[in-house]
C-alpha positions as CSV (number, residue, x, y, z in Angstrom):
1,M,51.2,5.3,17.6
2,T,48.9,4.5,20.5
3,E,47.0,7.8,19.9
4,A,46.4,6.9,16.2
5,L,45.3,3.4,17.2
6,C,42.8,4.9,19.7
7,R,41.4,7.3,17.0
8,N,41.0,4.3,14.6
9,L,39.3,2.3,17.3
10,E,36.9,5.2,18.0
11,S,36.1,5.5,14.3
12,F,35.6,1.7,14.0
13,T,33.3,1.8,17.0
14,A,31.3,4.7,15.5
15,I,30.9,2.8,12.2
16,I,29.8,-0.4,14.0
17,A,27.2,1.6,16.0
18,L,25.9,3.2,12.8
19,L,25.7,-0.2,11.1
20,A,23.8,-1.6,14.1
21,A,21.3,1.2,14.0
22,T,20.8,0.8,10.3
23,V,20.2,-3.0,10.6
24,A,17.8,-2.4,13.5
25,T,15.8,0.1,11.5
26,S,15.7,-2.1,8.4
27,A,14.6,-5.1,10.5
28,S,11.6,-3.2,12.0
29,S,8.3,-4.9,12.4
30,T,6.7,-2.9,9.5
31,P,6.2,-5.4,6.6
32,V,7.3,-4.8,3.1
33,L,4.9,-5.0,0.1
34,D,5.6,-7.6,-2.6
35,P,5.8,-5.7,-5.9
36,A,4.5,-8.7,-7.7
37,Y,1.1,-8.1,-6.0
38,G,0.6,-4.6,-7.4
39,A,-1.1,-3.6,-10.7
40,V,-2.1,-0.3,-12.3
41,L,-5.6,-0.1,-13.8
42,Q,-6.6,2.4,-16.4
43,G,-9.7,3.4,-18.4
44,A,-12.9,1.5,-17.7
45,A,-11.2,-0.9,-15.3
46,A,-10.0,2.0,-13.1
47,D,-13.5,3.6,-13.3
48,K,-15.0,0.4,-11.8
49,L,-13.0,1.0,-8.6
50,L,-15.2,4.1,-8.0
51,S,-18.2,1.8,-7.4
52,Q,-17.4,-0.1,-4.2
53,C,-20.2,-2.0,-2.4
54,S,-18.9,-2.0,1.2
55,R,-17.0,1.2,1.5
56,P,-16.7,4.7,0.1
57,A,-14.5,5.4,-2.9
58,P,-13.0,8.7,-4.2
59,E,-15.5,11.4,-5.0
60,H,-15.6,14.3,-7.4
61,V,-13.4,12.4,-9.9
62,E,-12.7,14.6,-13.0
63,G,-10.4,12.3,-14.9
64,Q,-7.5,9.8,-14.9
65,W,-3.7,9.9,-15.2
66,V,-1.0,7.2,-15.0
67,P,1.2,7.2,-11.9
68,S,5.0,6.8,-12.6
69,S,6.9,3.8,-11.2
70,D,8.7,6.2,-8.8
71,Q,5.4,7.4,-7.4
72,L,4.2,3.9,-7.0
73,H,7.4,2.9,-5.3
74,D,7.1,5.8,-2.9
75,L,3.5,4.8,-2.1
76,E,4.5,1.2,-1.5
77,M,7.3,2.2,0.9
78,R,4.9,4.3,2.9
79,L,1.7,2.2,2.8
80,P,2.6,-0.5,5.4
81,Q,3.2,2.1,8.2
82,A,0.1,4.1,7.2
83,L,-2.0,0.9,7.2
84,E,-0.6,0.0,10.6
85,E,-1.6,3.4,12.0
86,A,-5.1,3.3,10.4
87,L,-5.8,-0.1,11.9
88,A,-4.6,1.0,15.3
89,K,-7.1,3.9,15.2
90,R,-9.8,1.5,14.0
91,K,-9.2,-1.0,16.8
92,G,-10.7,-3.8,14.6
93,N,-9.4,-6.9,13.0
94,N,-6.1,-6.5,11.3
95,A,-4.8,-6.7,7.8
96,E,-1.2,-7.5,7.3
97,A,0.4,-5.4,4.6
98,S,2.8,-8.2,3.5
99,H,-0.2,-10.3,2.4
100,I,-2.2,-7.8,0.5
101,A,-2.5,-7.4,-3.3
102,R,-3.1,-3.9,-4.6
103,Q,-4.7,-2.2,-7.6
104,Y,-3.7,1.3,-8.3
105,A,-5.5,3.9,-10.3
106,G,-4.5,7.5,-10.9
107,F,-7.5,9.9,-10.6
108,I,-7.9,13.6,-10.7
109,A,-10.3,14.4,-7.8
110,A,-11.3,17.9,-6.9
111,G,-8.5,19.2,-9.0
112,R,-5.7,17.1,-7.4
113,K,-3.9,14.0,-8.6
114,I,-4.4,11.1,-6.3
115,I,-3.5,7.4,-6.5
116,Y,-6.3,5.3,-5.3
117,V,-5.3,2.0,-3.8
118,N,-7.8,-0.9,-3.9
119,A,-6.4,-3.6,-1.5
120,F,-7.4,-7.1,-1.0
121,T,-5.9,-10.4,0.3
122,Q,-3.4,-12.2,-1.9
123,R,-5.7,-15.2,-1.6
124,E,-8.1,-13.4,-4.0
125,T,-5.4,-13.7,-6.8
126,E,-5.1,-17.5,-6.6
127,P,-7.4,-20.3,-7.8
128,P,-10.0,-21.6,-7.5
129,F,-12.3,-18.9,-8.8
130,P,-15.6,-19.9,-10.4
131,G,-15.8,-18.1,-13.7
132,R,-12.8,-15.9,-13.3
133,D,-9.1,-16.3,-14.2
134,P,-6.9,-15.3,-11.2
135,A,-4.7,-13.2,-13.5
136,D,-7.8,-10.9,-14.2
137,W,-7.1,-9.0,-11.1
138,R,-4.2,-7.3,-12.9
139,H,-6.6,-6.0,-15.5
140,D,-10.1,-6.0,-14.0
141,A,-11.3,-4.2,-10.9
142,M,-11.6,-6.4,-7.8
143,I,-14.8,-5.4,-6.0
144,V,-15.5,-7.4,-2.9
145,C,-18.5,-6.9,-0.6
146,D,-17.7,-7.2,3.1
147,G,-14.6,-9.3,3.9
148,G,-13.2,-7.2,6.8
149,A,-10.1,-5.2,7.1
150,V,-8.1,-7.2,4.6
151,F,-10.1,-5.4,1.9
152,F,-9.7,-1.6,2.0
153,G,-9.2,1.5,-0.1
154,V,-7.1,4.6,0.5
155,E,-6.2,7.7,-1.4
156,Y,-2.5,8.7,-1.8
157,D,-1.4,12.2,-2.7
158,P,2.0,11.8,-4.5
159,E,2.7,15.5,-4.1
160,T,2.4,15.6,-0.3
161,H,3.3,11.9,0.2
162,T,0.2,11.4,2.4
163,F,-2.6,9.0,2.7
164,S,-6.2,9.9,3.4
165,H,-9.7,8.4,3.5
166,F,-8.8,4.9,4.6
167,A,-12.0,2.9,4.1
168,F,-12.3,-0.7,5.2
169,N,-14.9,-3.2,4.0
170,G,-17.6,-4.4,6.3
171,S,-17.2,-7.4,8.6
172,M,-17.3,-11.0,7.5
173,G,-20.2,-11.9,9.7
């Protein structure tokens, strides 16, 4: 009976250690994106994302496609960590992933499907905006000149699950 109790105690201890590790991992400092601040653009609205004024945009675009919700979910799970790493290399002012809004567009560039992320601060989605309805960001490309690291673009390859070509807007001053 004592031997069985020891085995149960060892199993219980192993389960507690696994739960503690899981909680520690999920409580990491990497922020989570709010899905309410993501929108897919298509057609002419998506094409406008290719004409940024403060940073490069995808080149050699041959067409468009519509990313699936699973592909967007995967992108959103990976973007905060990728942004953190890109900002660390940049050593500039920081953007916090939990406070960014995102526009997504599926492009075919140089024969590969990519999802282009146009990111900007959530403040840009709220009033007051002279001559613009805040809800437009879900349907119209947000092009912001300068603004700093809270405005950026990045390409995501849904096949390889990798980000490339992080491009941050110019400084605010």
